[in-house]
C-alpha positions, 0 to 999 in steps of 0.5 A, spaced: 210 796 379 205 802 378 210 807 380 215 805 375 209 804 368 206 811 370 212 815 369 214 811 363 208 812 359 208 818 360 214 819 358 212 815 352 207 819 350 211 827 352 216 824 347 211 821 341 208 829 342 215 832 341 218 829 336 212 825 333 208 832 331 211 838 335 218 838 331 216 836 325 210 841 325 216 846 326 220 844 321 215 844 316 213 851 318 221 853 317 221 850 311 215 854 308 217 861 311 225 860 309 224 856 302 216 855 301 217 853 293 222 847 295 218 845 301 212 845 296 215 841 291 219 845 287 213 846 282 213 849 276 207 853 273 205 855 266 199 860 265 197 858 273 197 851 272 202 846 275 205 843 270 212 838 274 216 839 278 223 841 277 225 835 281 222 829 278 223 827 270 217 828 265 216 823 259 216 828 253 214 824 246 215 827 239 220 829 235 220 837 238 222 836 245 227 834 248 227 827 252 230 825 258 234 820 261 230 813 259 226 811 265 226 803 267 218 806 271 215 810 266 216 817 270 211 815 274 213 818 281 209 813 285 214 806 282 221 810 283 227 806 282 232 802 277 232 796 273 236 792 278 239 789 272 247 787 273 252 789 269 252 781 266 245 782 265 244 781 256 236 785 258 241 791 261 246 790 255 241 788 249 237 795 252 243 800 252 246 797 245 239 799 242 239 806 245 246 806 242 244 804 235 238 809 235 242 815 237 249 813 234 246 816 227 247 823 230 254 822 229 256 825 236 259 820 241 253 818 244 253 820 252 252 816 258 245 819 260 242 818 253 244 810 254 242 808 261 237 810 265 238 814 272 237 810 279 230 812 280 228 813 274 226 820 274 232 823 273 230 831 271 237 832 268 240 830 262 248 832 260 249 838 256 252 834 250 245 830 251 242 835 250 246 837 244 245 831 241 238 832 240 238 840 238 238 837 230 231 833 230 229 838 236 229 844 231 228 840 224 221 839 229 220 846 229 222 849 223 228 853 227 235 854 226 239 849 230 243 856 233 238 858 235 236 852 239 243 850 240 244 857 244 237 856 248 240 850 251 247 854 252 243 858 256 239 853 260 246 849 263 246 849 270 253 850 272 256 846 278 255 849 286 261 854 286 264 851 279 266 844 284 260 841 287 257 836 281 257 837 274 253 841 269 246 839 267 241 841 264 233 840 266 228 837 261 222 840 263 225 847 264 228 847 257 222 844 254 218 849 256 223 855 253 222 850 247 215 853 246 215 859 249 220 860 242 213 860 238 214 854 234 209 848 237 211 841 237 209 838 230 
């Protein structure tokens, strides 16, 4: 019996070291060499201070900033999840109706991402239509020309890979940082 248990235990330890330690360390090392920014969380820095990640949505308050998609978790990355409310939920219908009513005064159709929360609650992107819907509010709050803010939105549209993979999106954090660079502070 010992003749069978000993090789099995040695193999268990060896494979555990290879697959549980050596392989993950090797992959992490390759990632650090090939794509260090992505391997470290795609962090965005401003004046040497990390202000966020381009992959995780953040809440922005105030009229002088572009707002992200609604979040069911308050942009808390430790509790990433959706609402789990179904299509027949009265609570979901009321939440969506309230968001649409709030944005409906802008005169343009309300994009779906403006009215509905993302599945993770941490989506860093909005559609260009949602960004354009916010231009008037942001420009007025910062005392900027609407054309200038519209141009800023247009320059921050990330187009689909190869023109076909995905939808055009705007990264809210990067757009708001560029907005801060225009010189007018948030009011």
